[in-house]
SERO-4910 file (N, C-alpha, C, O; in steps of 0.05 Angstrom, whole numbers):
BEGIN
 pado doro    nc1    nc2    nc3   cac1   cac2   cac3    cc1    cc2    cc3    oc1    oc2    oc3
  Met    A    -56   -961   1429    -71   -947   1413    -66   -918   1432    -64   -911   1455
  Arg    A    -65   -906   1401    -52   -874   1414    -70   -847   1405    -69   -844   1380
  Ile    A    -87   -829   1418   -103   -804   1410    -88   -780   1423    -86   -774   1447
  Glu    A    -77   -766   1392    -67   -742   1390    -84   -717   1384   -105   -719   1371
  Leu    A    -79   -700   1391    -91   -675   1376    -73   -663   1354    -50   -659   1360
  Ile    A    -81   -659   1335    -55   -638   1324    -76   -605   1319    -98   -603   1309
  Asp    A    -58   -586   1329    -74   -558   1335    -56   -533   1317    -50   -510   1325
  Ser    A    -50   -542   1294    -29   -527   1276    -34   -531   1249    -44   -551   1241
  Asp    A    -27   -509   1233    -40   -509   1205    -10   -524   1190    -11   -533   1167
  Ala    A     15   -527   1207     33   -548   1196     31   -572   1205     44   -588   1192
  Gly    A     21   -581   1221      6   -604   1237    -10   -620   1216     -5   -643   1208
  Leu    A    -29   -602   1209    -51   -610   1190    -39   -619   1162    -39   -641   1152
  Gln    A    -26   -592   1152    -12   -615   1126      8   -631   1127     18   -642   1108
  Ala    A     16   -633   1150     39   -660   1146     19   -691   1147     21   -713   1137
  Leu    A      0   -676   1165    -17   -700   1156    -34   -710   1128    -46   -731   1130
  Ile    A    -36   -697   1108    -47   -695   1091    -48   -727   1075    -66   -739   1063
  Pro    A    -27   -732   1080     -5   -763   1058    -27   -783   1069    -44   -796   1057
  Glu    A    -22   -783   1101    -33   -808   1110    -65   -803   1110    -80   -822   1112
  Trp    A    -71   -781   1108   -106   -782   1118   -114   -783   1092   -138   -787   1088
  Ala    A    -95   -781   1066   -110   -788   1039   -109   -815   1032   -124   -826   1017
  Ala    A    -85   -828   1047    -87   -861   1043   -114   -869   1062   -128   -888   1055
  Leu    A   -120   -855   1087   -135   -873   1103   -159   -872   1089   -175   -889   1096
  Trp    A   -165   -853   1066   -189   -841   1059   -196   -864   1041   -215   -879   1041
  Arg    A   -167   -862   1023   -175   -888    999   -188   -917   1015   -207   -930   1008
  Arg    A   -172   -919   1036   -178   -947   1042   -202   -961   1066   -204   -983   1077
  Val    A   -215   -940   1067   -235   -948   1080   -267   -947   1059   -274   -927   1046
  Pro    A   -276   -962   1061   -290   -972   1031   -326   -957   1036   -346   -959   1021
  Thr    A   -323   -943   1061   -350   -927   1052   -341   -899   1056   -360   -886   1065
  Ser    A   -322   -886   1053   -317   -857   1055   -329   -841   1035   -329   -854   1014
  Ala    A   -339   -822   1032   -353   -807   1016   -334   -780   1012   -320   -771   1029
  Pro    A   -337   -771    986   -319   -746    983   -317   -730   1003   -294   -720   1003
  Phe    A   -332   -723   1024   -341   -704   1040   -323   -709   1049   -305   -692   1047
  Gln    A   -313   -735   1065   -290   -738   1081   -256   -742   1073   -237   -748   1087
  Ser    A   -258   -737   1047   -226   -725   1029   -216   -711   1042   -230   -691   1045
  Pro    A   -193   -711   1054   -168   -686   1052   -174   -673   1025   -187   -652   1028
  Leu    A   -169   -678   1002   -183   -660    989   -199   -638    979   -193   -620    964
  Trp    A   -224   -643    993   -242   -630    998   -241   -610   1021   -244   -586   1018
  Leu    A   -237   -622   1047   -229   -615   1071   -209   -590   1066   -215   -566   1067
  Thr    A   -190   -598   1061   -170   -581   1054   -176   -547   1041   -169   -525   1049
  Ala    A   -189   -554   1020   -192   -537    999   -223   -513   1019   -229   -490   1014
  Trp    A   -235   -536   1043   -252   -510   1047   -236   -491   1069   -240   -467   1070
  Trp    A   -217   -506   1087   -203   -496   1101   -187   -475   1088   -194   -454   1099
  Ser    A   -173   -471   1075   -161   -449   1058   -185   -433   1055   -181   -410   1063
  Gln    A   -195   -434   1050   -223   -410   1045   -235   -397   1072   -237   -374   1081
  Phe    A   -243   -424   1081   -260   -412   1109   -245   -422   1137   -258   -421   1158
  Gly    A   -216   -432   1137   -217   -438   1167   -211   -409   1176   -191   -397   1168
  Thr    A   -228   -398   1194   -225   -376   1214   -203   -377   1235   -186   -360   1240
  Gly    A   -207   -409   1248   -204   -417   1278   -181   -427   1282   -163   -420   1267
  Ile    A   -175   -443   1303   -151   -458   1306   -163   -488   1298   -185   -497   1306
  Pro    A   -145   -502   1282   -147   -536   1279   -147   -549   1306   -130   -542   1322
  Arg    A   -163   -567   1310   -165   -577   1331   -175   -616   1316   -198   -625   1312
  Ile    A   -154   -627   1311   -154   -648   1283   -149   -670   1304   -130   -664   1319
  Ile    A   -161   -695   1309   -159   -709   1334   -162   -740   1316   -181   -750   1304
  Thr    A   -128   -749   1323   -125   -775   1309   -121   -788   1328   -116   -782   1352
  Ala    A   -123   -822   1311   -120   -845   1326   -104   -862   1309   -107   -867   1285
  Arg    A    -83   -873   1328    -65   -888   1317    -59   -916   1334    -62   -920   1358
  Ala    A    -49   -937   1312    -40   -963   1312    -20   -973   1314    -19   -987   1294
  Gly    A      3   -977   1328     26   -985   1321     38   -967   1303     56   -976   1288
  Gly    A     30   -937   1300     42   -915   1292     28   -903   1266     32   -883   1253
  Ala    A      9   -925   1263    -12   -927   1230    -31   -909   1241    -42   -913   1263
  Leu    A    -35   -886   1222    -59   -874   1221    -89   -894   1213    -93   -904   1190
  Ile    A   -108   -896   1240   -132   -918   1228   -149   -889   1242   -172   -898   1245
  Gly    A   -149   -860   1252   -165   -853   1253   -173   -823   1250   -158   -811   1264
  Val    A   -192   -805   1235   -186   -782   1231   -206   -769   1241   -225   -779   1229
  Leu    A   -217   -749   1260   -238   -731   1265   -228   -695   1263   -218   -681   1281
  Pro    A   -233   -690   1239   -222   -661   1237   -254   -645   1248   -278   -647   1244
  Leu    A   -234   -627   1265   -249   -612   1277   -231   -582   1283   -207   -580   1289
  Tyr    A   -251   -562   1281   -233   -527   1288   -248   -510   1312   -271   -504   1318
  Glu    A   -227   -505   1321   -232   -486   1343   -253   -456   1330   -242   -447   1310
  Leu    A   -277   -443   1337   -289   -424   1336   -292   -400   1356   -309   -403   1374
  His    A   -283   -386   1356   -285   -362   1382   -303   -346   1368   -302   -334   1347
  Glu    A   -325   -351   1391   -359   -331   1379   -358   -303   1402   -336   -292   1407
  Thr    A   -376   -297   1410   -378   -265   1424   -388   -288   1444   -367   -295   1455
  Asp    A   -402   -297   1449   -412   -314   1475   -399   -343   1479   -400   -360   1496
  Ser    A   -388   -342   1460   -375   -389   1469   -355   -391   1454   -351   -373   1437
  Ile    A   -336   -413   1454   -330   -421   1441   -330   -449   1434   -331   -466   1452
  Lys    A   -330   -457   1402   -348   -479   1389   -333   -492   1375   -318   -480   1360
  Leu    A   -332   -526   1376   -313   -541   1359   -331   -548   1336   -355   -554   1339
  Leu    A   -320   -548   1313   -338   -554   1295   -322   -566   1269   -298   -560   1266
  Pro    A   -335   -584   1252   -326   -603   1238   -317   -586   1214   -335   -573   1204
  Leu    A   -290   -583   1203   -278   -581   1180   -304   -580   1155   -321   -598   1159
  Gly    A   -310   -568   1137   -322   -574   1122   -347   -567   1115   -361   -566   1095
  Ile    A   -353   -562   1152   -391   -552   1155   -404   -533   1132   -388   -519   1119
  Ser    A   -424   -531   1128   -441   -524   1112   -435   -527   1077   -452   -518   1062
  Val    A   -413   -537   1069   -412   -543   1043   -414   -569   1048   -433   -573   1033
  Ser    A   -409   -593   1059   -411   -613   1059   -438   -625   1068   -454   -616   1085
  Asp    A   -440   -643   1054   -478   -653   1052   -474   -681   1074   -494   -690   1086
  Tyr    A   -455   -690   1075   -450   -716   1090   -425   -708   1121   -401   -707   1116
  Ile    A   -431   -704   1142   -405   -704   1165   -393   -730   1172   -410   -746   1180
  Asp    A   -374   -736   1172   -366   -755   1191   -338   -757   1196   -325   -740   1183
  Ala    A   -324   -772   1211   -293   -777   1221   -301   -813   1201   -319   -828   1193
  Leu    A   -257   -804   1205   -254   -818   1177   -236   -841   1202   -222   -834   1221
  Ile    A   -246   -879   1190   -245   -898   1216   -242   -917   1201   -259   -925   1186
  Asp    A   -212   -929   1204   -193   -953   1196   -228   -980   1197   -234   -987   1221
  Pro    A   -244   -990   1180   -260  -1004   1198   -255  -1032   1210   -272  -1048   1218
  Ala    A   -222  -1037   1208   -212  -1062   1225   -203  -1045   1261   -184  -1055   1274
  Tyr    A   -219  -1021   1271   -224  -1008   1286   -252  -1003   1296   -253   -984   1312
  Pro    A   -265  -1010   1293   -284  -1009   1305   -303   -989   1322   -325   -978   1320
  Asp    A   -276   -992   1345   -278   -978   1374   -272   -952   1371   -276   -936   1389
  Ile    A   -262   -946   1351   -245   -923   1352   -257   -904   1355   -248   -886   1368
  Pro    A   -291   -902   1339   -312   -871   1341   -309   -866   1371   -296   -848   1381
  Asp    A   -320   -881   1380   -314   -881   1419   -295   -870   1422   -301   -846   1424
  Leu    A   -267   -872   1425   -246   -851   1431   -245   -827   1421   -238   -808   1435
  Leu    A   -250   -825   1395   -246   -801   1385   -265   -780   1401   -260   -764   1419
  Leu    A   -293   -788   1384   -314   -766   1412   -303   -765   1442   -288   -746   1449
  Ala    A   -309   -783   1457   -296   -788   1485   -270   -760   1484   -273   -743   1502
  Ala    A   -243   -755   1458   -229   -742   1465   -233   -704   1459   -217   -686   1462
  Ile    A   -264   -703   1450   -262   -677   1451   -278   -660   1478   -292   -640   1476
  Ala    A   -271   -675   1500   -276   -670   1530   -254   -656   1533   -255   -633   1541
  Asp    A   -228   -670   1524   -204   -659   1539   -199   -630   1522   -178   -619   1528
  Ile    A   -215   -618   1503   -202   -595   1485   -211   -578   1509   -235   -574   1510
  Ile    A   -200   -570   1524   -202   -551   1556   -220   -530   1549   -236   -523   1566
  Phe    A   -219   -516   1525   -232   -479   1519   -253   -486   1505   -266   -468   1495
  Ser    A   -260   -509   1500   -286   -510   1478   -306   -510   1503   -302   -516   1526
  Gln    A   -330   -501   1490   -367   -506   1508   -375   -525   1493   -377   -546   1505
  Gln    A   -379   -525   1475   -391   -546   1462   -370   -546   1433   -351   -535   1423
  Cys    A   -390   -569   1426   -375   -595   1398   -405   -594   1391   -424   -601   1405
  His    A   -406   -584   1364   -423   -587   1340   -426   -603   1319   -419   -594   1297
  Leu    A   -434   -624   1320   -431   -652   1292   -459   -652   1277   -477   -668   1284
  Pro    A   -463   -629   1252   -494   -631   1234   -487   -660   1224   -472   -677   1231
  Asp    A   -510   -655   1197   -504   -673   1183   -493   -704   1179   -479   -710   1160
  Leu    A   -500   -720   1199   -488   -748   1205   -508   -756   1187   -532   -750   1188
  Pro    A   -495   -775   1166   -523   -795   1157   -521   -826   1160   -499   -837   1162
  Pro    A   -542   -838   1160   -545   -862   1176   -525   -882   1179   -532   -898   1196
  Asp    A   -495   -887   1164   -484   -904   1163   -452   -886   1180   -431   -897   1184
  Ala    A   -458   -854   1190   -436   -853   1200   -419   -870   1228   -423   -892   1237
  Ala    A   -402   -854   1235   -386   -873   1260   -393   -857   1279   -402   -861   1301
  Leu    A   -388   -833   1266   -405   -803   1292   -432   -814   1309   -436   -817   1333
  Arg    A   -447   -819   1288   -479   -829   1290   -480   -852   1319   -495   -852   1339
  Arg    A   -456   -869   1311   -473   -897   1324   -446   -893   1358   -447   -908   1378
  Ala    A   -426   -870   1354   -408   -868   1375   -425   -849   1396   -440   -829   1395
  Ala    A   -404   -878   1424   -417   -870   1449   -421   -836   1460   -407   -819   1450
  Ser    A   -433   -832   1473   -438   -803   1480   -412   -798   1504   -408   -813   1523
  Pro    A   -399   -777   1498   -366   -773   1526   -393   -775   1546   -416   -769   1541
  His    A   -380   -790   1577   -389   -787   1596   -405   -759   1617   -425   -756   1631
  Asn    A   -377   -741   1608   -374   -723   1623   -398   -705   1599   -404   -689   1616
  Leu    A   -405   -701   1589   -415   -675   1569   -450   -681   1562   -461   -703   1558
  Arg    A   -458   -665   1563   -484   -667   1559   -496   -665   1528   -494   -645   1516
  Glu    A   -511   -691   1516   -518   -696   1494   -550   -681   1484   -570   -682   1498
  Ile    A   -550   -668   1458   -566   -658   1450   -574   -674   1413   -556   -675   1396
  Cys    A   -591   -680   1409   -588   -692   1384   -623   -687   1370   -642   -698   1382
  Asp    A   -627   -671   1349   -631   -657   1329   -633   -673   1294   -617   -673   1275
  Pro    A   -656   -686   1298   -658   -690   1263   -647   -674   1246   -640   -653   1257
  Gly    A   -643   -675   1226   -620   -671   1199   -653   -658   1186   -675   -653   1195
  Pro    A   -637   -656   1155   -654   -653   1134   -656   -682   1120   -637   -697   1123
  Pro    A   -679   -689   1105   -673   -711   1086   -654   -709   1068   -646   -686   1062
  Cys    A   -641   -733   1054   -624   -733   1036   -630   -754   1024   -622   -776   1033
  Pro    A   -649   -753    998   -663   -780    987   -635   -783    970   -618   -766    965
  Val    A   -636   -820    961   -624   -834    952   -642   -854    939   -660   -867    950
  Leu    A   -634   -854    905   -638   -882    886   -624   -905    895   -600   -905    899
  Ile    A   -634   -918    896   -624   -950    896   -622   -955    862   -641   -955    847
  Leu    A   -594   -960    851   -592   -967    824   -595   -997    823   -592  -1016    838
  Pro    A   -606   -991    792   -607  -1025    785   -572  -1025    768   -559  -1006    759
  Ala    A   -566  -1055    770   -536  -1063    748   -533  -1052    716   -511  -1047    706
  Asp    A   -560  -1047    702   -557  -1043    685   -580  -1022    677   -603  -1028    683
  Pro    A   -575   -997    664   -587   -977    654   -617   -983    641   -639   -973    643
  Asp    A   -603  -1003    629   -635  -1011    607   -655  -1024    631   -678  -1034    625
  Asp    A   -643  -1023    659   -677  -1030    678   -680  -1010    696   -691  -1013    718
  Leu    A   -673   -990    688   -686   -954    701   -713   -958    704   -720   -955    728
  Ala    A   -729   -964    691   -753   -971    691   -758   -980    711   -778   -968    720
  Ala    A   -750   -996    725   -761  -1019    755   -750  -1000    781   -754  -1007    804
  Val    A   -734   -973    773   -734   -958    804   -737   -941    796   -731   -927    816
  Val    A   -746   -916    768   -749   -892    764   -775   -903    748   -779   -921    732
  Pro    A   -797   -877    766   -821   -868    745   -824   -872    718   -812   -856    703
  Arg    A   -839   -891    708   -848   -892    678   -845   -861    671   -829   -857    652
  Lys    A   -857   -840    681   -866   -807    675   -840   -801    673   -835   -790    651
  Thr    A   -828   -802    681   -798   -786    692   -788   -792    662   -786   -779    641
  Leu    A   -782   -817    671   -768   -826    636   -781   -818    606   -771   -808    586
  Arg    A   -798   -823    610   -826   -815    593   -819   -779    578   -817   -771    555
  Asp    A   -817   -765    605   -820   -739    601   -784   -729    589   -780   -708    577
  Val    A   -761   -749    596   -737   -743    587   -733   -748    558   -720   -736    541
  Arg    A   -753   -774    555   -748   -781    521   -758   -752    508   -745   -742    489
  Gln    A   -778   -741    517   -792   -720    495   -780   -704    495   -777   -692    474
  Ala    A   -763   -692    523   -742   -665    513   -723   -671    501   -712   -657    484
  Gln    A   -715   -693    509   -688   -701    488   -700   -686    461   -691   -668    447
  Ser    A   -724   -701    459   -736   -706    419   -728   -672    419   -711   -659    407
  Arg    A   -746   -667    434   -758   -630    431   -725   -620    427   -721   -608    406
  Ser    A   -700   -623    445   -682   -613    437   -671   -614    419   -657   -596    410
  Glu    A   -674   -644    404   -659   -647    377   -670   -629    358   -656   -619    341
  Ala    A   -701   -623    362   -710   -612    343   -701   -583    335   -707   -569    315
  Val    A   -679   -574    363   -672   -547    358   -646   -545    341   -642   -529    323
  Gly    A   -623   -569    353   -595   -562    350   -584   -592    353   -603   -607    359
  Pro    A   -565   -602    352   -547   -613    356   -544   -619    392   -537   -598    403
  Val    A   -547   -637    407   -556   -650    432   -525   -660    429   -518   -676    412
  Thr    A   -503   -644    454   -482   -666    466   -478   -662    493   -484   -639    502
  Ile    A   -470   -677    508   -466   -670    535   -431   -677    545   -425   -701    545
  Glu    A   -411   -660    552   -386   -660    553   -379   -665    580   -390   -653    599
  Thr    A   -357   -685    582   -346   -682    614   -320   -673    612   -301   -677    596
  Ala    A   -325   -656    635   -298   -635    642   -275   -651    648   -279   -674    657
  Asp    A   -247   -640    644   -223   -657    650   -213   -636    660   -225   -615    663
  Leu    A   -176   -646    669   -161   -624    675   -167   -598    660   -180   -581    673
  Ser    A   -162   -591    636   -153   -568    626   -184   -562    617   -184   -543    602
  Thr    A   -209   -572    622   -235   -560    622   -253   -552    650   -273   -538    651
  Val    A   -242   -563    669   -251   -563    696   -264   -533    706   -286   -529    717
  Asp    A   -240   -508    697   -238   -491    711   -266   -478    694   -288   -473    704
  Gly    A   -258   -474    670   -288   -467    653   -317   -465    652   -333   -448    644
  Ala    A   -319   -496    666   -347   -513    669   -355   -503    688   -379   -496    689
  Leu    A   -333   -500    712   -343   -492    743   -358   -456    727   -381   -447    725
  Glu    A   -328   -444    718   -347   -418    713   -374   -417    701   -391   -401    709
  Ala    A   -380   -436    681   -410   -443    666   -434   -442    688   -457   -435    689
  Leu    A   -416   -452    704   -437   -467    725   -454   -452    748   -475   -457    760
  Phe    A   -432   -430    749   -431   -414    764   -457   -393    757   -479   -391    767
  Cys    A   -445   -378    736   -463   -361    720   -491   -368    713   -508   -350    712
  Leu    A   -499   -399    707   -526   -411    696   -535   -410    725   -560   -412    726
  His    A   -521   -407    755   -542   -418    773   -550   -385    781   -573   -376    786
  Gln    A   -520   -369    780   -534   -342    792   -557   -321    771   -569   -300    775
  Lys    A   -554   -341    747   -572   -324    729   -601   -335    733   -620   -320    728
  Arg    A   -604   -365    744   -631   -366    752   -638   -358    775   -662   -359    781
  Trp    A   -619   -346    796   -623   -340    825   -632   -312    818   -654   -304    827
  Arg    A   -617   -297    802   -626   -268    800   -644   -267    783   -642   -247    770
  Lys    A   -665   -283    775   -689   -281    760   -705   -289    780   -728   -293    771
  Arg    A   -705   -294    806   -727   -293    827   -712   -273    844   -711   -275    869
  Gly    A   -699   -256    830   -697   -222    853   -676   -239    882   -677   -232    906
  Glu    A   -657   -262    870   -642   -277    893   -612   -270    887   -609   -258    866
  Glu    A   -591   -274    901   -565   -275    889   -560   -306    886   -554   -314    864
  Gly    A   -564   -324    910   -553   -346    906   -530   -349    920   -513   -332    924
  Val    A   -531   -384    933   -504   -391    955   -469   -376    938   -449   -364    945
  Leu    A   -488   -393    905   -446   -392    892   -438   -358    878   -423   -356    858
  Ala    A   -452   -335    894   -442   -313    888   -419   -298    905   -407   -277    901
  Asp    A   -417   -318    926   -388   -311    949   -364   -318    932   -361   -339    920
  Pro    A   -348   -299    932   -333   -300    916   -309   -327    925   -295   -342    910
  Ala    A   -312   -324    965   -296   -350    968   -302   -379    960   -286   -397    956
  Val    A   -331   -377    960   -343   -405    954   -343   -412    930   -352   -434    923
  Arg    A   -332   -393    914   -328   -399    877   -295   -411    881   -287   -429    866
  Arg    A   -280   -401    898   -251   -401    902   -257   -436    909   -248   -453    894
  Phe    A   -270   -443    931   -268   -461    953   -277   -486    927   -260   -504    926
  His    A   -294   -487    914   -304   -504    887   -283   -503    867   -277   -525    857
  His    A   -268   -481    859   -242   -486    842   -221   -509    847   -212   -528    833
  Glu    A   -215   -498    880   -193   -516    882   -206   -541    891   -187   -557    890
  Ala    A   -225   -552    897   -232   -574    919   -243   -591    884   -245   -616    884
  Ala    A   -251   -574    854   -267   -589    833   -243   -603    819   -244   -625    807
  Ser    A   -214   -580    822   -189   -589    811   -183   -615    815   -180   -634    800
  Ala    A   -182   -612    844   -165   -633    861   -192   -662    859   -178   -682    860
  Phe    A   -211   -668    857   -226   -680    849   -219   -693    819   -219   -716    810
  Cys    A   -217   -675    812   -212   -687    772   -192   -700    775   -191   -724    770
  Ala    A   -168   -685    786   -140   -704    783   -138   -739    801   -124   -758    795
  Ala    A   -153   -737    819   -159   -760    837   -183   -777    823   -188   -799    833
  Gly    A   -202   -767    797   -211   -791    787   -238   -785    801   -252   -805    798
  Ile    A   -251   -765    816   -273   -774    836   -297   -744    822   -317   -733    831
  Leu    A   -287   -740    806   -300   -711    795   -327   -719    777   -317   -737    763
  Arg    A   -346   -718    772   -367   -713    756   -373   -685    742   -387   -672    757
  Leu    A   -368   -674    723   -375   -645    714   -384   -645    682   -369   -642    663
  Tyr    A   -402   -648    681   -418   -647    655   -434   -621    642   -450   -608    654
  Glu    A   -425   -617    613   -439   -600    606   -456   -602    583   -445   -608    562
  Leu    A   -490   -595    586   -503   -597    562   -503   -573    545   -502   -550    553
  Arg    A   -504   -581    518   -509   -560    495   -534   -576    479   -537   -599    473
  Ile    A   -551   -549    475   -567   -553    459   -563   -540    431   -567   -516    436
  Gly    A   -557   -541    404   -551   -532    392   -518   -514    387   -497   -524    381
  Thr    A   -525   -487    392   -497   -474    404   -493   -460    430   -475   -445    437
  Thr    A   -518   -471    447   -530   -457    477   -527   -481    500   -540   -501    504
  Leu    A   -499   -467    514   -503   -483    535   -522   -489    555   -530   -473    572
  Ala    A   -529   -508    553   -560   -509    562   -554   -512    604   -566   -498    620
  Gly    A   -539   -530    611   -536   -544    633   -513   -544    635   -496   -543    617
  Val    A   -509   -546    666   -485   -561    681   -491   -579    708   -504   -572    728
  Tyr    A   -480   -602    702   -487   -623    727   -453   -627    745   -433   -635    733
  Tyr    A   -452   -618    773   -439   -621    782   -435   -643    807   -443   -641    830
  Gly    A   -419   -665    795   -430   -695    819   -407   -705    827   -387   -691    820
  Phe    A   -400   -733    844   -372   -741    846   -384   -772    846   -406   -783    842
  His    A   -363   -779    851   -364   -814    846   -339   -823    869   -318   -812    875
  Ser    A   -351   -842    874   -328   -862    891   -347   -877    920   -367   -875    935
  Asn    A   -326   -891    914   -336   -925    931   -371   -933    928   -389   -935    945
  Arg    A   -369   -938    895   -403   -947    888   -429   -926    890   -453   -926    885
  Lys    A   -413   -914    896   -447   -887    901   -435   -857    888   -412   -848    890
  Ala    A   -455   -848    876   -460   -830    867   -460   -807    876   -474   -812    896
  Tyr    A   -455   -781    877   -464   -753    891   -474   -728    867   -460   -719    849
  Ala    A   -502   -721    872   -505   -701    861   -503   -678    874   -522   -668    887
  Tyr    A   -478   -666    871   -479   -643    878   -491   -609    885   -499   -597    905
  Leu    A   -485   -605    851   -501   -588    845   -511   -580    816   -503   -594    797
  Gly    A   -521   -568    813   -530   -557    779   -540   -535    777   -547   -522    797
  Gly    A   -542   -528    756   -556   -503    738   -555   -502    715   -537   -512    702
  Phe    A   -582   -482    700   -589   -486    685   -598   -459    665   -600   -439    679
  Asp    A   -603   -454    640   -601   -441    627   -640   -439    631   -656   -455    621
  Pro    A   -650   -411    649   -678   -413    648   -692   -409    625   -715   -414    620
  Glu    A   -674   -397    609   -691   -393    577   -692   -417    561   -699   -414    538
  Met    A   -686   -443    571   -676   -471    559   -706   -485    573   -718   -501    559
  Thr    A   -718   -477    602   -738   -487    621   -753   -512    602   -760   -533    613
  Arg    A   -756   -510    588   -778   -528    567   -767   -540    558   -781   -554    544
  Leu    A   -734   -549    554   -728   -569    547   -717   -589    561   -708   -609    551
  Ser    A   -716   -582    595   -710   -593    611   -683   -597    624   -678   -615    639
  Pro    A   -668   -581    618   -631   -587    618   -629   -600    638   -609   -614    643
  Gly    A   -654   -597    656   -637   -613    692   -648   -642    682   -626   -651    676
  Ala    A   -657   -653    679   -670   -668    679   -653   -691    653   -645   -715    655
  Gln    A   -652   -679    639   -629   -687    614   -595   -701    629   -583   -723    625
  Leu    A   -589   -680    643   -572   -679    659   -560   -699    669   -539   -712    665
  Leu    A   -588   -699    694   -596   -719    710   -589   -753    701   -570   -767    709
  Gln    A   -609   -757    685   -603   -784    673   -579   -784    659   -577   -808    656
  His    A   -561   -776    649   -541   -776    627   -510   -789    658   -490   -803    660
  Ala    A   -528   -773    674   -507   -776    707   -513   -798    718   -496   -810    730
  Ile    A   -539   -807    717   -543   -834    736   -548   -849    711   -570   -860    712
  Cys    A   -537   -851    693   -531   -874    680   -504   -877    666   -497   -895    652
  Ala    A   -489   -854    674   -464   -868    675   -455   -873    695   -434   -886    695
  Ala    A   -466   -865    718   -452   -879    752   -465   -912    754   -456   -928    770
  Ile    A   -487   -919    737   -492   -951    732   -461   -961    721   -444   -970    737
  His    A   -457   -958    698   -438   -955    684   -413   -960    693   -398   -975    680
  Glu    A   -404   -945    717   -379   -939    731   -385   -962    758   -366   -969    772
  Gly    A   -414   -973    762   -408   -988    778   -420   -983    802   -422   -998    821
  Ala    A   -429   -959    800   -447   -943    831   -472   -957    830   -484   -962    809
  Arg    A   -482   -967    861   -510   -982    873   -523   -963    882   -547   -966    885
  Glu    A   -509   -935    892   -536   -922    902   -527   -888    880   -507   -885    866
  Phe    A   -552   -865    884   -546   -849    866   -557   -829    893   -579   -832    903
  His    A   -533   -803    907   -547   -795    926   -558   -771    913   -545   -766    893
  Phe    A   -574   -758    915   -591   -730    916   -576   -705    934   -569   -684    924
  Leu    A   -574   -714    964   -569   -701    979   -576   -682    985   -584   -672    964
  Arg    A   -580   -665   1007   -597   -644   1026   -615   -641   1007   -612   -641    983
  Gly    A   -635   -639   1022   -665   -626   1012   -685   -642   1000   -681   -659    983
  Gly    A   -709   -637   1012   -727   -659   1001   -745   -636    975   -769   -632    977
  Glu    A   -734   -629    960   -740   -615    933   -756   -638    917   -748   -662    918
  Ser    A   -772   -633    906   -804   -649    882   -782   -665    863   -781   -690    860
  Tyr    A   -766   -648    851   -757   -672    824   -736   -691    840   -726   -707    823
  Lys    A   -725   -696    863   -722   -717    868   -726   -741    879   -714   -760    888
  Tyr    A   -749   -733    874   -773   -750    882   -787   -772    863   -794   -795    862
  Ala    A   -785   -746    846   -796   -759    815   -786   -776    797   -799   -784    777
  Trp    A   -750   -784    803   -732   -802    800   -735   -832    817   -725   -854    811
  Gly    A   -750   -824    837   -758   -851    850   -739   -851    873   -736   -874    883
  Ala    A   -727   -834    882   -710   -829    900   -722   -834    928   -746   -831    927
  Thr    A   -712   -841    959   -729   -838    979   -703   -835   1001   -679   -840   1000
  Asp    A   -727   -821   1025   -705   -807   1043   -689   -836   1051   -690   -861   1047
  Gln    A   -670   -810   1068   -656   -821   1091   -652   -794   1103   -661   -774   1091
  Phe    A   -639   -792   1124   -643   -769   1144   -626   -767   1157   -627   -780   1178
  Asn    A   -599   -749   1151   -581   -740   1171   -592   -732   1201   -616   -726   1204
  Leu    A   -574   -732   1222   -575   -726   1249   -548   -712   1263   -525   -720   1264
  Ala    A   -561   -690   1274   -542   -669   1287   -544   -678   1313   -564   -686   1324
  Arg    A   -511   -673   1324   -502   -680   1354   -494   -659   1361   -482   -644   1347
  Thr    A   -501   -655   1386   -491   -622   1399   -486   -629   1423   -503   -641   1436
  Phe    A   -454   -619   1437   -447   -633   1457   -435   -605   1479   -423   -585   1473
  Arg    A   -446   -615   1508   -444   -589   1519   -422   -591   1543   -417   -613   1552
  Arg    A   -412   -571   1551   -401   -581   1581   -433   -571   1594   -450   -555   1586
  Pro    A   -429   -596   1623   -457   -588   1650   -447   -558   1651   -457   -541   1665
***
């Protein structure tokens, strides 16, 4: 067993093929642990020094903890790649080596210039959540936000067993009202349309936020560039689920999500505030949930935040956890 530190952009790039292969063979990996997502994030937001901790057995890559070193005025921090835009943070661990998380976490103490390591948004099944605290560092644990999850039936016809009947009835009524306006279509973006669909999402999202007198997170050009890069890569890999809802001639809403390892993730949505009475967001969610079931998903993750609409679909809370390690 060998623990190594990658501390250059060239080293990070060289790791990507093995890293991607490890992600594909870990049955619990989420899209947020994919190098497709994390390297897109690094290309837009990487302002420090990469500190990628890896584990190898017989030369084969069996674990990756992708961190970077951020220099601030009063401290030097280790933070995970993908922080802020990733709803779930974790190391990537070959399941045949259950002790690797302890070794990866212990290795952060050997990165001598860092004064603290902050690991937010660790979901309940995270390898880093159960890993032993390094003996020579002080740890603080903080509860994270709720991340509601809907357990899916095997057949869309059985949705009424898990989704409140009122929600399903409201969606049916919204669909009927929409059909009275004009043809209702939901299109799935592919490589030729993903950029246009994302721009439509950005426009709808910003339109809604500006109506509140705010800009919203997607106003930042770097955030938009990140999503273009990540979504295109996910589309090519079969992970992206990007749906456009049109009612008559109007683009009413866009759903931006992911699917991997029998789990679906509702990442972001946008809808035309002028179409609110037709519930475009709810129509898109029902489409996404039914599509996820058809594709074999067993969980539908609404991700961070306790917004009321998530519970209207029958989702129940799971909670992320933040672990922060400091030198004595």
